[in-house]
N, C-alpha and C positions, 0 to 999 in steps of 0.2 A: 410339703409337695407343691410345686409350682402349678399354676393353672394350665401351662402349656404341656405339662407332662401327662400323657394319657396311658392308661394301662395297655399292655401289649395286645390283649384280646380286643380292645376297642380299635387299635390301629389295624390289626389283622382283619377285623370285620369291615372296616372302611376300605381297606385295600381290595377285599373281595368284591365290594360293590363298585369300586372305581375301575379296577383292572379290565373287566369286560368292555366298558365304554372306551377306555384307552385303546384297546385292541380293535374295536370297531372304528375308531377314529384313524388308526393306522391303516386299516383296510380302505377307508375313504381316501387317505393320502395315496395309497397304491393305485386306486382307480383314477385319481387326478393325475398321477404320473403316467398312467396308461394313456389318458386323454392328451396329455402334453406331448408324449412321444408320437402319437398319431397326428396331432396338429403339426408338429415339426416335420414329420415325414411327408405330409401332404401340403405343406405350406399354407395352412388355413389360419394361421395367427397364433402367436404365443402370448398375447396379452392375457392377463388373468381372466378377463371376461370371456375371451375366446375359449380358453381351456375349460373354464367352468361351464360354459354353454355346451361344450362337447361332453363333459363329464356328468352333467346333471341327470340325464336319464339313467345312467349306470349307477350313480350315487343313490338315486331313489330306488332302483332295483336292488341294490345292496342293502339298503335300510329295510325294505319290505321283506326280503328273503331272510335277513338276519333276525328280524322280529318273528318271522314264521317259525324259525327253529329255536326260538328263545335263547338267543346267543349268550345272554347274561348267565345262563346256567353252566354252559360248557363252551367258552369262546374259542377253544382250540381243538374241538372235537372234529375228527376227520370224517368218520362215517356215522350217519349219512349227512351230517350238518354241512361239511365243506362242499359236498356235491350239490346239495340244495342251494347253498348260498352262491356258488359259482354259476350254476345253471340259471338260477333266479336272477342274478345280477345281469347276466348276458341277455336272457330272454326278455325280461321286463325292460331292460335298457333299449333293446332293439325295438320292441313294441312302442315304447314311449318316443323314440326317435322318429318312427314312422308317423305316429299319431300327431306329433308336434309339427310335422311338415318341414322340419329343418334338414333332415337327411333321410336317405333310404337305408335299407338293410340288405346289401348285396351279400350273396353267399360267401364270397371271399372275405368280406369284413366280419361276418358272423363267425367264420372259422378262425380268423386271426384273433378276434376279440375273445373267443372261447379259450383258445390256447394261451394267449398272453395273460388274461385275467385269471385263468385256471392256475397257471404256474405261480403268479404273484400271490393270489389268495391262499393257495395250498401251501406254498413255501412259508408264508407268515404263520400259518397254523402249525406246521411241522417245527419251525424254529421256536415259536413261543411255547409249545408243549414240551419240547426238549429242554428249554431253559428252566421252565418251572419244575420239570422232573429232576433236573440236575440240582437245582436249588433245594428241593425237598429232600433229595437223597443226602445232600451235605448237611442239612439241618435236622434230619431225622423225621421230617413230616411225611404225610401221605399225600398222594395226588388223587384228584377225582375230576376227570374231564378238563385238565389243564389249569385247575385252581387248587391251591393247597387246602386240604381238608384238615379240620381240627382233629388231632389225635384223640382217640377215645380211651 
């Protein structure tokens, strides 16, 4: 047996630990995309630093709210996790924007941010949970919160 060959149970366990972090990173990319769209529409700069400055409060809100729901256990769970993550991302993002003094939080922006981030983050969860369910159905595995469970 070569040293690079790992038992399938080890590979599956590693995938279970890595997948939630990959999905959180994907959520982060969606938040950055939201910030880039906003910067483009408002002509506030599309340089990476400009986009990251806009995205930073929302990225921190995403991280805090994702940790609060223990995203690594069920990274694609819709209720109540998705709601907590979406509202937490927007609410904390807005508070941090105001506290940093870089921008305000007008009601129209709060509404647009809630709708856009809500659609993006909810769509990611729906798509990823369906992909995992489809994969598990085809391989005979079971699903539990968006991650393949070990058959008993």
